[in-house]
All heavy atoms as an XYZ file, in Angstrom:
876
protein
N     172.379     -8.659     41.610
C     173.551     -7.823     41.420
C     173.941     -7.152     42.735
O     173.755     -5.947     42.922
C     173.290     -6.767     40.346
C     173.226     -7.369     38.959
O     173.734     -8.493     38.790
O     172.666     -6.722     38.063
N     174.496     -7.929     43.635
C     174.928     -7.403     44.922
C     176.164     -6.541     44.759
O     176.993     -6.779     43.890
C     175.272     -8.554     45.886
C     174.032     -9.326     46.328
O     172.933     -8.726     46.328
O     174.164    -10.509     46.676
N     176.280     -5.557     45.624
C     177.497     -4.759     45.705
C     178.282     -5.288     46.893
O     177.762     -5.378     47.995
C     177.168     -3.264     45.876
C     176.443     -2.757     44.625
C     178.445     -2.473     46.131
C     175.934     -1.343     44.750
N     179.524     -5.651     46.645
C     180.351     -6.254     47.678
C     181.079     -5.185     48.483
O     181.371     -4.103     47.991
C     181.380     -7.201     47.044
C     180.774     -8.447     46.466
C     180.173     -8.438     45.215
C     180.805     -9.637     47.177
C     179.607     -9.587     44.683
C     180.249    -10.786     46.658
C     179.644    -10.764     45.403
N     181.410     -5.525     49.714
C     182.264     -4.689     50.546
C     183.702     -5.179     50.347
O     183.927     -6.309     49.923
C     181.855     -4.798     52.020
C     180.447     -4.286     52.305
C     180.274     -2.789     52.060
O     181.248     -2.028     52.197
O     179.153     -2.384     51.720
N     184.674     -4.338     50.692
C     186.073     -4.677     50.428
C     186.501     -5.988     51.072
O     187.318     -6.713     50.534
C     186.999     -3.530     50.853
C     187.099     -3.355     52.349
C     188.100     -3.976     53.061
C     186.181     -2.577     53.029
C     188.189     -3.818     54.438
C     186.262     -2.417     54.399
C     187.269     -3.039     55.107
N     185.946     -6.320     52.236
C     186.376     -7.538     52.938
C     185.712     -8.793     52.376
O     186.044     -9.904     52.788
C     186.099     -7.404     54.442
C     184.657     -7.115     54.767
N     183.696     -8.091     54.835
C     184.032     -5.947     55.012
C     182.534     -7.534     55.115
N     182.705     -6.231     55.228
N     184.796     -8.612     51.422
C     184.086     -9.763     50.849
C     184.668    -10.222     49.516
O     184.195    -11.200     48.953
C     182.609     -9.403     50.627
C     181.865     -9.061     51.894
C     180.451     -8.580     51.625
O     180.230     -7.832     50.648
O     179.568     -8.955     52.403
N     185.661     -9.515     48.996
C     186.201     -9.867     47.685
C     187.599    -10.458     47.820
O     188.338    -10.125     48.741
C     186.219     -8.646     46.724
C     184.809     -8.170     46.436
C     187.079     -7.522     47.255
N     187.934    -11.331     46.881
C     189.262    -11.937     46.921
C     190.309    -10.996     46.338
O     191.484    -11.080     46.680
C     189.254    -13.268     46.170
O     188.775    -13.097     44.851
N     189.891    -10.097     45.450
C     190.807     -9.126     44.853
C     190.093     -7.777     44.811
O     189.059     -7.635     44.156
C     191.188     -9.578     43.442
C     192.262     -8.752     42.789
C     192.632     -9.287     41.411
O     192.698    -10.519     41.248
O     192.844     -8.456     40.507
N     190.645     -6.789     45.511
C     190.002     -5.487     45.604
C     190.186     -4.695     44.316
O     191.193     -4.859     43.625
C     190.605     -4.713     46.792
C     189.948     -3.392     47.074
S     188.173     -3.579     47.344
C     187.692     -1.902     47.650
N     189.223     -3.834     44.017
C     189.348     -2.924     42.880
C     190.572     -2.039     43.092
O     190.907     -1.692     44.224
C     188.094     -2.068     42.761
N     191.232     -1.686     42.001
C     192.432     -0.859     42.098
C     192.488      0.107     40.919
O     192.135     -0.248     39.792
C     193.680     -1.733     42.112
N     192.935      1.309     41.199
C     193.131      2.301     40.152
C     194.244      1.807     39.239
O     195.273      1.313     39.717
C     193.509      3.641     40.792
C     193.514      4.797     39.833
C     192.329      5.416     39.467
C     194.699      5.264     39.303
C     192.328      6.496     38.594
C     194.713      6.334     38.423
C     193.521      6.948     38.067
N     194.043      1.925     37.927
C     195.062      1.469     36.981
C     196.333      2.281     37.185
O     196.308      3.494     37.161
C     194.558      1.597     35.545
C     193.427      0.641     35.238
C     192.871      0.822     33.849
C     191.715     -0.145     33.616
N     191.055      0.094     32.326
N     197.440      1.598     37.444
C     198.704      2.268     37.719
C     199.020      2.326     39.205
O     200.090      2.757     39.591
N     198.043      1.904     40.048
C     198.286      1.828     41.485
C     197.923      3.102     42.235
O     197.461      4.089     41.660
N     198.157      3.053     43.542
C     197.797      4.169     44.414
C     198.540      5.454     44.049
O     197.966      6.543     44.082
C     198.065      3.820     45.874
C     197.038      2.844     46.445
O     196.026      2.561     45.759
O     197.247      2.368     47.574
N     199.813      5.337     43.707
C     200.593      6.534     43.372
C     199.975      7.240     42.162
O     199.846      8.466     42.148
C     202.047      6.167     43.101
N     199.577      6.471     41.166
C     198.940      7.049     39.969
C     197.597      7.677     40.326
O     197.230      8.726     39.793
C     198.773      5.981     38.892
N     196.873      7.041     41.242
C     195.576      7.576     41.656
C     195.753      8.919     42.361
O     195.055      9.895     42.052
C     194.860      6.593     42.583
C     193.520      7.114     43.091
S     192.668      5.947     44.157
C     193.761      5.899     45.581
N     196.689      8.995     43.313
C     196.904     10.255     44.026
C     197.429     11.348     43.098
O     197.092     12.522     43.247
C     197.814     10.041     45.234
C     197.144      9.209     46.294
C     197.667      7.992     46.697
C     195.944      9.627     46.881
C     197.026      7.221     47.658
C     195.301      8.865     47.835
C     195.850      7.660     48.226
O     195.207      6.894     49.171
N     198.239     10.960     42.118
C     198.725     11.922     41.124
C     197.548     12.452     40.309
O     197.430     13.662     40.086
C     199.760     11.250     40.218
C     200.376     12.175     39.185
C     201.478     11.447     38.407
C     202.289     12.378     37.560
N     201.759     12.642     36.247
N     196.652     11.551     39.894
C     195.473     11.949     39.122
C     194.614     12.919     39.931
O     194.185     13.956     39.430
C     194.650     10.715     38.726
C     193.419     11.067     37.943
C     193.461     11.159     36.560
C     192.209     11.320     38.579
C     192.327     11.511     35.832
C     191.074     11.667     37.865
C     191.142     11.760     36.489
N     194.385     12.587     41.194
C     193.571     13.453     42.055
C     194.241     14.820     42.196
O     193.599     15.862     42.048
C     193.321     12.797     43.425
C     192.393     11.589     43.264
C     192.719     13.810     44.413
C     192.261     10.723     44.504
N     195.547     14.825     42.446
C     196.278     16.081     42.592
C     196.205     16.962     41.358
O     196.112     18.190     41.451
N     196.213     16.331     40.183
C     196.189     17.087     38.927
C     194.781     17.484     38.505
O     194.612     18.386     37.680
C     196.852     16.269     37.818
C     198.348     16.090     38.018
C     198.983     15.146     37.017
O     198.246     14.481     36.238
O     200.228     15.060     37.010
N     193.762     16.799     39.032
C     192.398     17.021     38.552
C     191.426     17.584     39.581
O     190.298     17.937     39.243
C     191.826     15.713     37.982
C     192.504     15.327     36.699
O     192.153     15.806     35.634
N     193.508     14.471     36.794
N     191.862     17.659     40.829
C     190.996     18.221     41.866
C     191.041     19.739     41.775
O     192.110     20.342     41.818
C     191.474     17.763     43.251
C     190.668     18.296     44.443
C     189.237     17.764     44.393
C     191.328     17.889     45.745
N     189.873     20.335     41.634
C     189.773     21.786     41.570
C     189.439     22.312     42.960
O     188.380     21.997     43.506
C     188.670     22.208     40.571
O     188.981     21.654     39.297
C     188.581     23.718     40.466
N     190.343     23.073     43.522
C     190.109     23.681     44.843
C     189.084     24.794     44.624
O     189.330     25.716     43.852
C     191.413     24.263     45.388
C     191.543     24.206     46.889
C     192.525     23.436     47.491
C     190.687     24.934     47.708
C     192.664     23.388     48.869
C     190.810     24.889     49.094
C     191.798     24.118     49.666
O     191.929     24.056     51.025
N     187.927     24.715     45.263
C     186.919     25.754     45.040
C     187.488     27.137     45.396
O     188.074     27.311     46.467
C     185.791     25.368     46.003
C     185.984     23.900     46.227
C     187.467     23.679     46.178
N     187.348     28.117     44.490
C     187.939     29.437     44.721
C     187.544     30.075     46.056
O     188.408     30.636     46.741
C     187.420     30.272     43.542
C     187.141     29.266     42.476
C     186.701     28.028     43.196
N     186.286     29.986     46.447
C     185.860     30.597     47.711
C     186.506     29.892     48.907
O     186.854     30.533     49.891
C     184.334     30.583     47.843
C     183.639     31.565     46.912
S     184.088     33.293     47.204
C     183.331     33.578     48.787
N     186.660     28.577     48.806
C     187.318     27.827     49.882
C     188.790     28.245     49.968
O     189.333     28.440     51.057
C     187.196     26.333     49.645
N     189.422     28.386     48.814
C     190.833     28.779     48.776
C     191.012     30.183     49.349
O     191.879     30.410     50.196
C     191.357     28.703     47.339
C     192.827     28.939     47.227
C     193.729     27.932     47.502
C     193.319     30.190     46.859
C     195.091     28.142     47.405
C     194.677     30.416     46.763
C     195.570     29.394     47.038
N     190.178     31.113     48.900
C     190.287     32.497     49.361
C     190.073     32.616     50.869
O     190.648     33.484     51.515
C     189.278     33.377     48.627
C     189.625     33.607     47.173
C     188.506     34.283     46.399
O     187.630     34.913     47.010
O     188.525     34.165     45.158
N     189.227     31.751     51.423
C     188.932     31.784     52.857
C     189.782     30.800     53.657
O     189.508     30.551     54.825
C     187.442     31.532     53.089
C     186.602     32.713     52.640
O     186.497     33.697     53.352
N     186.044     32.631     51.444
N     190.796     30.225     52.981
C     191.738     29.286     53.601
C     191.034     28.129     54.306
O     191.412     27.714     55.402
C     192.678     30.031     54.550
C     193.525     31.061     53.816
C     194.496     31.801     54.719
O     194.589     31.476     55.918
O     195.179     32.705     54.208
N     190.006     27.603     53.642
C     189.260     26.461     54.167
C     190.033     25.189     53.827
O     190.346     24.934     52.669
C     187.838     26.394     53.569
C     187.068     27.689     53.845
C     187.092     25.161     54.058
C     186.858     28.023     55.302
N     190.353     24.400     54.838
C     191.031     23.125     54.645
C     190.228     22.043     55.342
O     189.455     22.327     56.256
C     192.447     23.164     55.230
C     193.360     24.124     54.526
C     194.789     24.068     55.031
O     194.996     23.898     56.260
O     195.699     24.166     54.209
N     190.431     20.818     54.913
C     189.747     19.706     55.560
C     189.738     18.478     54.689
O     190.420     18.406     53.664
N     188.946     17.521     55.109
C     188.895     16.225     54.437
C     187.443     15.902     54.134
O     186.568     16.072     54.975
C     189.505     15.164     55.355
C     189.530     13.780     54.789
C     190.358     12.851     55.643
C     189.822     12.729     57.059
N     190.509     11.735     57.864
N     187.194     15.435     52.907
C     185.866     14.990     52.501
C     185.959     13.474     52.298
O     186.770     13.003     51.502
C     185.413     15.676     51.187
C     184.077     15.122     50.722
C     185.351     17.188     51.368
N     185.160     12.731     53.043
C     185.145     11.274     52.887
C     184.113     10.893     51.840
O     182.942     11.246     51.947
C     184.837     10.606     54.229
C     185.982     10.762     55.193
O     187.111     10.430     54.867
N     185.720     11.281     56.374
N     184.580     10.187     50.841
C     183.764      9.821     49.684
C     183.561      8.308     49.661
O     184.465      7.545     49.987
C     184.480     10.229     48.380
C     184.664     11.745     48.309
C     183.772      9.722     47.152
C     183.458     12.504     47.862
N     182.380      7.916     49.221
C     182.079      6.498     48.993
C     181.547      6.376     47.573
O     180.796      7.226     47.112
C     181.020      6.041     49.992
C     180.503      4.638     49.745
C     179.540      4.228     50.843
O     179.961      3.877     51.920
N     178.251      4.293     50.576
N     181.974      5.317     46.885
C     181.491      5.078     45.525
C     181.584      3.589     45.229
O     182.174      2.822     45.988
C     182.279      5.896     44.498
C     183.779      5.721     44.555
C     184.425      4.812     43.739
C     184.544      6.482     45.427
C     185.803      4.661     43.784
C     185.927      6.349     45.483
C     186.554      5.432     44.659
N     180.978      3.187     44.127
C     180.997      1.786     43.719
C     181.811      1.671     42.440
O     181.566      2.398     41.474
C     179.568      1.239     43.509
C     179.605     -0.196     42.985
C     178.768      1.321     44.803
N     182.805      0.771     42.449
C     183.567      0.445     41.245
C     182.867     -0.749     40.601
O     182.748     -1.817     41.204
C     185.044      0.117     41.560
C     185.783     -0.269     40.277
C     185.724      1.290     42.244
N     182.397     -0.541     39.387
C     181.629     -1.562     38.672
C     182.560     -2.573     37.974
O     183.756     -2.303     37.808
C     180.713     -0.877     37.646
C     179.699      0.076     38.268
S     178.619     -0.725     39.477
C     177.667     -1.789     38.385
N     182.020     -3.704     37.536
C     182.851     -4.717     36.872
C     183.572     -4.226     35.614
O     184.595     -4.778     35.234
C     181.843     -5.826     36.528
C     180.785     -5.695     37.576
C     180.660     -4.210     37.806
N     183.059     -3.162     34.975
C     183.733     -2.629     33.788
C     184.737     -1.519     34.126
O     185.304     -0.898     33.231
C     182.705     -2.125     32.770
C     181.889     -0.935     33.274
O     182.081     -0.513     34.437
O     181.056     -0.431     32.497
N     184.954     -1.276     35.429
C     185.909     -0.255     35.845
C     185.318      1.143     35.954
O     186.022      2.086     36.302
N     184.030      1.258     35.659
C     183.386      2.562     35.799
C     182.982      2.784     37.255
O     183.044      1.875     38.079
C     182.160      2.653     34.885
O     181.163      1.731     35.308
N     182.574      4.006     37.549
C     182.197      4.387     38.908
C     180.741      4.820     38.924
O     180.278      5.491     37.997
C     183.095      5.539     39.405
C     184.519      5.025     39.617
C     182.549      6.167     40.675
C     185.505      6.094     39.986
N     180.033      4.432     39.986
C     178.662      4.908     40.153
C     178.394      5.135     41.641
O     179.202      4.772     42.487
C     177.647      3.932     39.539
C     177.414      2.670     40.333
C     176.232      1.894     39.765
C     175.674      0.980     40.833
N     174.425      0.375     40.485
N     177.262      5.742     41.924
C     176.804      5.986     43.301
C     177.831      6.732     44.150
O     178.132      6.346     45.274
C     176.418      4.670     43.999
C     175.275      3.949     43.309
O     174.519      4.605     42.571
O     175.137      2.735     43.515
N     178.371      7.830     43.619
C     179.336      8.637     44.365
C     178.582      9.469     45.395
O     177.617     10.150     45.058
C     180.129      9.568     43.415
C     181.176     10.355     44.192
C     180.777      8.775     42.301
N     179.012      9.375     46.660
C     178.336     10.144     47.700
C     179.302     10.492     48.824
O     180.348      9.885     48.988
C     177.127      9.386     48.243
C     177.453      8.039     48.857
C     176.212      7.251     49.248
O     175.099      7.623     48.871
O     176.381      6.261     49.955
N     178.899     11.494     49.606
C     179.672     11.945     50.754
C     179.335     11.038     51.933
O     178.177     10.722     52.167
C     179.299     13.404     51.126
C     179.495     14.344     49.935
C     180.078     13.873     52.347
C     180.889     14.467     49.444
N     180.355     10.635     52.671
C     180.163      9.844     53.884
C     180.196     10.759     55.095
O     181.045     11.646     55.175
C     181.293      8.822     54.045
C     181.164      7.496     53.341
C     182.370      6.630     53.675
C     179.908      6.779     53.724
N     179.331     10.522     56.031
C     179.351     11.291     57.272
C     178.627     12.615     57.143
O     178.321     13.080     56.055
N     178.367     13.223     58.268
C     177.591     14.449     58.270
C     178.438     15.694     58.525
O     177.946     16.806     58.415
C     176.497     14.358     59.337
O     177.086     14.118     60.595
N     179.712     15.509     58.851
C     180.576     16.661     59.097
C     181.091     17.203     57.769
O     181.889     16.568     57.091
C     181.754     16.242     59.977
C     182.048     17.254     61.053
C     183.174     16.811     61.929
N     184.422     17.235     61.274
C     185.566     16.613     61.409
N     185.655     15.532     62.121
N     186.639     17.060     60.813
N     180.627     18.357     57.388
C     181.016     18.917     56.094
C     181.948     20.102     56.283
O     181.861     20.823     57.269
C     179.770     19.365     55.321
C     178.875     18.209     54.934
C     177.784     18.657     54.004
C     176.993     17.456     53.520
N     176.075     17.788     52.465
N     182.839     20.292     55.312
C     183.689     21.472     55.354
C     183.100     22.590     54.495
O     183.448     23.732     54.656
C     185.153     21.163     54.973
C     185.284     20.570     53.581
C     185.794     20.276     55.996
C     186.724     20.409     53.115
N     182.208     22.242     53.585
C     181.490     23.252     52.810
C     182.333     23.986     51.796
O     183.360     23.502     51.347
N     181.874     25.175     51.415
C     182.550     26.058     50.470
C     182.771     25.408     49.102
O     183.687     25.766     48.384
C     183.879     26.539     51.039
C     183.746     27.324     52.300
C     183.712     26.812     53.569
C     183.597     28.729     52.445
N     183.561     27.815     54.480
C     183.497     29.022     53.820
C     183.559     29.784     51.534
C     183.352     30.307     54.303
C     183.420     31.063     52.029
C     183.311     31.319     53.393
N     181.970     24.389     48.756
C     182.110     23.725     47.463
C     183.066     22.551     47.456
O     183.267     21.917     46.420
N     183.679     22.237     48.601
C     184.665     21.153     48.636
C     184.026     19.786     48.383
O     184.620     18.944     47.703
C     185.409     21.154     49.965
S     186.471     22.613     50.168
N     182.830     19.553     48.909
C     182.162     18.261     48.686
C     181.893     18.054     47.200
O     182.167     16.984     46.644
C     180.847     18.180     49.483
C     181.041     17.940     50.965
C     181.462     19.178     51.754
O     181.387     20.316     51.223
O     181.885     19.006     52.908
N     181.401     19.094     46.534
C     181.110     18.993     45.105
C     182.389     18.767     44.298
O     182.406     17.986     43.342
C     180.390     20.266     44.623
C     179.007     20.451     45.205
C     178.967     21.031     46.628
O     180.032     21.339     47.216
O     177.858     21.161     47.168
N     183.474     19.428     44.688
C     184.754     19.250     43.995
C     185.281     17.829     44.179
O     185.822     17.223     43.245
C     185.778     20.262     44.508
N     185.113     17.264     45.388
C     185.559     15.895     45.652
C     184.756     14.897     44.815
O     185.320     13.973     44.221
C     185.420     15.577     47.140
N     183.449     15.087     44.751
C     182.603     14.206     43.930
C     183.018     14.302     42.462
O     183.135     13.286     41.768
C     181.114     14.561     44.124
C     180.650     14.103     45.516
C     180.247     13.931     43.023
C     179.260     14.583     45.908
N     183.275     15.509     41.981
C     183.650     15.705     40.574
C     184.941     14.979     40.222
O     185.032     14.347     39.167
C     183.776     17.195     40.270
N     185.957     15.036     41.096
C     187.229     14.383     40.771
C     187.071     12.859     40.783
O     187.676     12.168     39.961
C     188.386     14.857     41.683
C     188.347     14.223     43.054
C     189.736     14.592     41.018
N     186.241     12.334     41.672
C     185.999     10.885     41.688
C     185.297     10.463     40.400
O     185.661      9.462     39.775
C     185.181     10.468     42.933
C     185.977     10.724     44.224
C     184.740      9.008     42.827
C     187.249      9.930     44.371
N     184.310     11.224     39.976
C     183.582     10.892     38.737
C     184.504     10.910     37.523
O     184.317     10.136     36.593
C     182.400     11.837     38.540
C     181.257     11.546     39.498
C     180.066     12.459     39.246
C     178.897     12.072     40.135
N     177.728     12.953     39.914
N     185.536     11.771     37.534
C     186.500     11.826     36.428
C     187.317     10.536     36.331
O     187.897     10.243     35.292
C     187.464     13.004     36.606
C     186.877     14.345     36.253
C     187.943     15.426     36.395
C     187.383     16.791     36.085
N     188.401     17.845     36.243
N     187.379      9.770     37.429
C     188.172      8.535     37.448
C     187.390      7.337     36.913
O     187.916      6.233     36.850
C     188.667      8.237     38.868
C     189.598      9.291     39.391
S     190.448      8.960     40.967
C     189.335      8.015     41.914
N     186.156      7.556     36.502
C     185.344      6.454     35.983
C     186.001      5.835     34.752
O     186.473      6.549     33.862
C     183.937      6.953     35.625
O     183.087      5.859     35.356
N     186.082      4.521     34.731
C     186.704      3.795     33.627
C     188.201      3.590     33.811
O     188.849      2.950     32.988
N     188.753      4.124     34.901
C     190.198      4.046     35.130
C     190.556      3.028     36.210
O     191.623      3.101     36.802
C     190.717      5.436     35.518
C     190.415      6.494     34.461
S     190.909      8.154     34.968
C     192.638      8.093     34.572
N     189.662      2.092     36.457
C     189.843      1.121     37.543
C     189.893     -0.301     37.018
O     189.207     -0.646     36.063
C     188.675      1.230     38.532
C     188.696      2.494     39.313
C     188.282      3.726     38.886
C     189.161      2.674     40.638
N     188.473      4.643     39.879
C     189.003      4.033     40.964
C     189.698      1.803     41.601
C     189.356      4.551     42.205
C     190.046      2.328     42.829
C     189.876      3.689     43.122
N     190.694     -1.125     37.680
C     190.624     -2.574     37.491
C     189.585     -3.047     38.509
O     189.661     -2.692     39.684
C     191.971     -3.238     37.763
C     193.010     -2.840     36.735
O     192.731     -2.824     35.550
N     194.197     -2.494     37.186
N     188.606     -3.818     38.064
C     187.508     -4.191     38.961
C     187.920     -5.184     40.051
O     188.949     -5.853     39.949
C     186.492     -4.826     38.021
C     187.298     -5.336     36.883
C     188.449     -4.384     36.733
N     187.081     -5.248     41.058
C     187.260     -6.248     42.111
C     186.861     -7.609     41.562
O     186.095     -7.710     40.599
C     186.379     -5.896     43.310
N     187.388     -8.648     42.190
C     187.036    -10.014     41.772
C     186.667    -10.846     42.980
O     187.254    -10.707     44.051
C     188.197    -10.671     41.029
C     188.472    -10.060     39.676
C     189.568    -10.810     38.960
C     189.872    -10.158     37.616
N     191.003    -10.810     36.958
N     185.692    -11.678     42.776
C     185.290    -12.666     43.771
C     185.203    -13.999     43.035
O     184.417    -14.127     42.095
C     183.940    -12.283     44.400
C     183.432    -13.261     45.429
C     184.377    -13.422     46.624
O     185.329    -12.694     46.802
N     184.119    -14.412     47.430
N     186.047    -14.930     43.431
C     186.130    -16.233     42.745
C     186.337    -16.055     41.239
O     185.614    -16.618     40.426
C     184.874    -17.074     43.024
C     184.728    -17.457     44.475
C     183.581    -18.453     44.662
N     183.071    -18.359     46.005
C     181.963    -17.704     46.365
N     181.241    -17.087     45.470
N     181.586    -17.676     47.616
N     187.289    -15.205     40.870
C     187.664    -14.917     39.478
C     186.555    -14.274     38.646
O     186.657    -14.202     37.427
C     188.179    -16.187     38.773
C     189.501    -16.652     39.368
O     190.301    -15.785     39.776
O     189.719    -17.878     39.449
N     185.491    -13.821     39.284
C     184.414    -13.127     38.580
C     184.477    -11.651     38.953
O     184.604    -11.297     40.124
C     183.049    -13.715     38.981
C     181.897    -13.055     38.288
C     180.574    -13.619     38.793
C     179.444    -12.856     38.122
N     178.279    -12.741     38.968
N     184.402    -10.780     37.957
C     184.401     -9.336     38.210
C     183.094     -8.953     38.899
O     182.019     -9.331     38.434
C     184.557     -8.560     36.908
C     185.891     -8.789     36.239
C     185.966     -8.077     34.913
C     187.288     -8.356     34.225
N     187.356     -7.707     32.916
N     183.211     -8.225     40.001
C     182.029     -7.844     40.785
C     182.093     -6.363     41.164
O     183.176     -5.794     41.258
C     181.901     -8.701     42.080
C     181.678    -10.171     41.739
C     183.122     -8.534     42.976
N     180.923     -5.742     41.393
C     180.923     -4.366     41.886
C     181.331     -4.340     43.358
O     180.955     -5.227     44.123
C     179.476     -3.910     41.705
C     178.663     -5.155     41.630
C     179.575     -6.243     41.132
N     182.105     -3.330     43.732
C     182.569     -3.237     45.126
C     182.487     -1.784     45.595
O     182.739     -0.855     44.830
C     184.002     -3.799     45.285
C     185.022     -2.934     44.582
C     184.386     -3.963     46.747
N     182.132     -1.639     46.857
C     182.065     -0.310     47.464
C     183.467      0.108     47.884
O     184.223     -0.674     48.432
C     181.140     -0.357     48.680
C     180.688      0.996     49.149
C     179.633      0.908     50.235
N     178.659     -0.154     50.112
C     177.571     -0.121     49.331
N     177.335      0.925     48.572
N     176.730     -1.136     49.303
N     183.811      1.342     47.591
C     185.146      1.872     47.858
C     184.976      3.168     48.646
O     184.081      3.955     48.366
C     185.839      2.162     46.513
C     187.335      2.189     46.569
C     188.061      1.051     46.306
C     188.015      3.355     46.860
C     189.456      1.073     46.341
C     189.397      3.393     46.901
C     190.116      2.246     46.641
N     185.814      3.373     49.626
C     185.773      4.596     50.431
C     187.157      5.230     50.447
O     188.152      4.519     50.555
C     185.356      4.278     51.872
C     183.958      3.766     51.978
C     183.646      3.283     53.399
N     182.334      2.680     53.480
C     182.073      1.397     53.255
N     183.021      0.571     52.941
N     180.840      0.951     53.339
N     187.193      6.552     50.362
C     188.480      7.241     50.420
C     188.302      8.698     50.828
O     187.280      9.307     50.537
C     189.231      7.138     49.094
C     188.644      7.919     47.956
S     189.558      7.699     46.432
C     191.160      8.279     46.880
N     189.301      9.244     51.509
C     189.269     10.673     51.838
C     189.876     11.500     50.723
O     190.837     11.080     50.074
C     190.116     10.751     53.100
C     191.113      9.636     52.934
C     190.403      8.546     52.155
N     189.301     12.656     50.500
C     189.883     13.639     49.578
C     190.263     14.836     50.456
O     189.401     15.427     51.116
C     188.882     14.075     48.489
C     188.378     12.880     47.675
C     189.499     15.144     47.590
C     189.405     12.222     46.790
N     191.554     15.161     50.476
C     192.033     16.230     51.357
C     192.149     17.551     50.599
O     192.628     17.579     49.466
C     193.401     15.853     51.935
C     193.330     14.689     52.896
C     194.691     14.362     53.442
C     194.606     13.130     54.340
N     195.912     12.655     54.739
N     191.701     18.585     51.274
C     191.847     19.942     50.764
C     192.833     20.661     51.673
O     192.544     20.892     52.850
C     190.484     20.661     50.756
C     189.563     20.140     49.692
C     188.752     19.043     49.942
C     189.519     20.734     48.443
C     187.918     18.543     48.961
C     188.672     20.237     47.450
C     187.872     19.150     47.712
N     194.012     20.921     51.136
C     195.065     21.573     51.908
C     195.691     22.678     51.065
O     195.972     22.473     49.888
C     196.159     20.573     52.294
C     195.695     19.482     53.228
C     196.777     18.451     53.522
O     197.624     18.197     52.634
O     196.759     17.907     54.619
N     195.879     23.813     51.693
C     196.554     24.913     51.029
C     198.019     24.831     51.438
O     198.351     25.013     52.604
C     195.950     26.266     51.440
C     194.480     26.327     51.040
C     196.751     27.420     50.815
C     193.721     27.509     51.596
N     198.868     24.494     50.477
C     200.292     24.396     50.805
C     200.929     25.769     50.589
O     200.653     26.449     49.610
C     200.976     23.325     49.953
O     200.640     23.485     48.599
N     201.764     26.127     51.534
C     202.318     27.485     51.479
C     203.750     27.556     51.169
O     204.548     26.856     50.864
């Protein structure tokens, strides 16, 4: 049960409804940690996870060692986990396969 990288699959995993739906979901479901908000902490958390053949998500983790802290990493992991089951799986030779996915989650205070 190998986990494929994005360049190894013929069809990449995709959020149901496309990228616009995914960003809308993140925007509606990402909880800005109160302490981060109060202290005007902004930044980007790079997340890595595996989209399984059934569209679920596993192995959610933070990429890189530069952290913004204040609960933002935990909030980013939580919103990704909420997307489990909302993905069309990756395919390799018409077979559904697990694939590693990476994405940034941005924390910005809009004024």
